[in-house]
C-alpha positions, 0 to 999 in steps of 0.5 A, spaced: 641 372 088 648 376 090 645 382 088 639 382 094 644 379 099 649 385 098 643 390 098 640 388 104 647 388 107 648 380 108 654 380 105 657 375 111 663 381 112 658 385 115 652 385 120 645 389 118 646 394 124 653 396 121 653 404 119 658 405 113 661 412 112 666 411 106 661 411 101 662 417 097 669 413 095 667 405 095 659 406 094 657 400 098 652 397 099 651 398 091 644 398 088 641 391 085 641 394 078 648 395 079 650 389 081 646 385 076 649 389 070 656 388 072 654 380 073 651 380 066 657 383 063 661 379 066 657 372 064 655 374 057 660 379 054 667 381 059 671 383 053 675 389 053 672 395 048 676 398 044 682 392 043 678 388 038 673 387 033 669 381 035 662 381 036 664 382 044 669 387 043 663 391 040 658 390 044 662 393 051 664 399 046 656 399 045 655 399 052 660 405 053 657 409 047 651 408 050 652 411 057 656 417 053 650 418 050 645 417 056 649 422 060 650 427 054 642 427 054 642 428 061 647 433 062 645 437 054 652 436 053 652 437 044 658 431 043 658 425 047 665 424 045 668 429 049 666 425 055 671 421 058 670 415 063 675 414 068 677 409 074 675 414 080 673 421 082 681 422 083 684 420 077 679 425 073 680 431 078 688 429 076 687 429 069 682 436 069 687 440 073 693 437 070 690 438 063 687 444 064 691 448 068 696 453 064 702 455 066 702 462 070 695 461 071 692 462 078 687 458 082 684 460 088 681 454 092 677 453 099 681 452 105 676 446 105 678 443 098 679 435 098 686 432 098 685 429 091 684 437 089 690 440 093 695 434 091 695 436 084 694 444 086 701 443 091 704 439 085 704 445 080 705 450 086 711 447 088 714 446 081 712 455 079 707 453 075 701 456 078 699 461 084 695 458 089 691 463 094 687 459 099 680 462 101 679 462 108 672 458 110 667 459 116 667 454 122 661 451 119 664 451 112 662 457 108 666 462 104 663 469 104 663 470 096 662 477 096 669 478 102 673 472 100 677 472 106 684 470 104 684 473 096 687 480 094 681 483 091 685 488 088 691 484 085 685 478 083 678 482 082 675 478 078 676 472 080 673 474 086 666 475 084 666 470 078 660 465 078 662 458 080 660 452 082 660 453 090 660 447 095 658 450 101 659 445 107 658 438 104 651 439 102 651 439 095 644 439 090 645 434 084 640 438 081 643 444 083 650 441 079 646 439 073 643 446 072 651 450 073 654 444 068 648 445 063 651 453 063 657 451 063 661 452 056 665 445 056 658 442 056 657 444 049 
């Protein structure tokens, strides 16, 4: 079966000794359950949800509805219709940044922020729509949240002290993220 060969790293494209560093971008190799779901969809549904009312289109829509319901339950979101699926994380970040920031807003970002966040922020800055402050990080990637270097605390005292989802270096806890998301006002 295709799923077993890919999971074992025997695709013919890569050898078993390969160390794959681009996993956050492409998630390779995919777990067998993912490959099996893709194969099942391709063989038995293959329709676009929301474009028609025939049986296969309705089945595709049901899969998306079920995914929304399951994620809503996982993250304690009361209205599953508020979840949006995008092609990838960059598209999701662009949608959120461009859709949520308002003219005259002020954004504080760490100096080690990912390019997929900084590009739309810099675009909004160049358009004169937002102010952007960069908090300098230590060599280890940490920010002192009590005294964030690079932020005028007299001008922005509340921004410097309010709780936020914080990446410390590249170490994040999915369980910790889930707890932060559960308390997020957007989730209700």
